[in-house]
Residue, then its C-alpha position, 0 to 999 in steps of 0.5 A: m465508466s472506469s473499469p471496476r475493481p473487485v474487492v474480495e475478503g481475504t485478498t493480499y495486495l501490494v498497494t502503491r501510492r505516488c505523490s503528485e509530480r513525483r515530489f518529495f512530500l514524504r521526505p523522511s523527517r521525524a514529524v512526517n515519519e510519526v504522522f505516517l506511522f500513526l495514521l497507518a496504525v489507526a487506519a489498519g485498526r479501524f478497517g481491519i487491515r493486516v499489514h505485513a510490510f511497508c516502506v515510505l520513500s520520499n515520493h511514494f509508499h508501498l504497503l504489503l497487506t491483507d484485507p479480511r473484511a473487504r475494506l481496502p477502499a475505505f482504508m486507503q481513502f482514510l489513510n491517503g486523505f489524512v496523510a495529505r492533509v497533515v503533511n501538507v500542513l507540515i510542509g506548507h503545501k496547498e496543492a494536490f498531495f497525491a498523483s491523480g488517478q487511483y492508487s495501485a493495488v496488485e492482487l498477489a496469488t500465492p505465498e511465493d508471490v507475496l514473499r517476492e513482493a515483500v522483498y521488493v518493498l523492503a529493498n526499494p530504498v536500495a534499488a533507488g540508489l538511496v541507501r546501501f541496505g533497507h534498514l538504513w532508510p531514515g523514513p518508515w520501513s518495516a524490519p522483517e524481525r517485526v513480523g509477528g513480534e513487538p508492535f509499533r507504538v506511536k503517540r498521537p502527533r502534537h501538531f494538527f490533532s486535537e486532544e478532544g478529537s476522535f484520534p487516540a492518544e496512542a496507536s499500535l500497529r503489529l505486523t502480521v504473517p501473510p496467509g500461506f506461511a506456517s509461522a512468523e519464524a518461517f516467513r521471517s527467515r525466508l524474507v531475511a534470506a531473500l532480502e539479503e540476496r536482493e540487497a547484495e545484488l543491487g549493491r553490485q549494480h550501484l556505484g554509490f548511494l545517496g546516503e542519509v545526509k543528502i536525503r535529509r537535505q532534500r526539499p519537499t518540493d524537489r523531485p528526481r532528476t531522471k525522467e519517469g518512463r512511460r507506463t504501458l501497464n497497470p497490473r491488477v494481479a501478480a503471479a509468477d506462475k503463468q497458469t495461475r496468472k491466466a486464471l486470475l486474469e480470466r476471473l477479473l475479466a469475468f467480474t468486469r463483464a458481469y459488473r457491467e451487465a449488472w450496472l447497465a440493468w441497474v441504470e435501466g431501473k432494474r433494482k433487483v439485479l444481482f451484482p458479482a461478488g467483489t462489487y464495492l462502490m455500488r454496494v456501499l453507496h446504493g446497497v445493491a445485492c451481491a452474489g455470495a453475500g450472506 
């Protein structure tokens, strides 16, 4: 039995999903960019997800979001499933699109942690040595100025989607202010300053950048020449403050223990057992009772 993931209303996450074998299936192109933005807008609207920032690199994507209705798994299933299906058709690929295993969803504890990860997301193309500044990335990338401002409006792509289908002719995605910030202006100003500082730091570290022309010349089946390091950690929480991080980890451990006890009782036939708050799959599939549920 895999470790359960609590899904709690109002949680803010850094979400990451990687392509299979690190392939460049999401390499920037007009068609791929339109498909991803359209599906992100549709999925966010359908599941009530509030998106704060995003960046789609050639072989993975990052989303900074808040989940007011505890629908993150359904949102990701929808987004990942349709992105894989549509882009596979576009690039003529028939095998697995995303890497095996679950997507990464790291809970962010405080507004400072959210700001730090927003900078990480938007500086990702620079950190990877691809472009000198994040806004030069030719793939989907959310400028800080869009937070609380004009929404992205994306027309339904002509390929794959039927005019008679359930997808709208146009989808809108408005970037919202993360919880804990007084206003969009307050968040934007801090994000712009921190991003500029991070990009300057990364610029001093890199001797050169690949650039848009070479990026667009890459094939979807290509992948980085460098080997990926072994992953020893798969974090589920992030907090710069040690005490806050400790409290989050203790809460996660308590959830895991309570979930396993309830699950074992349920397997034994005790259908009135109470699962901990944040239980998702058992609630959706079997309608189990959960603590804190109205």
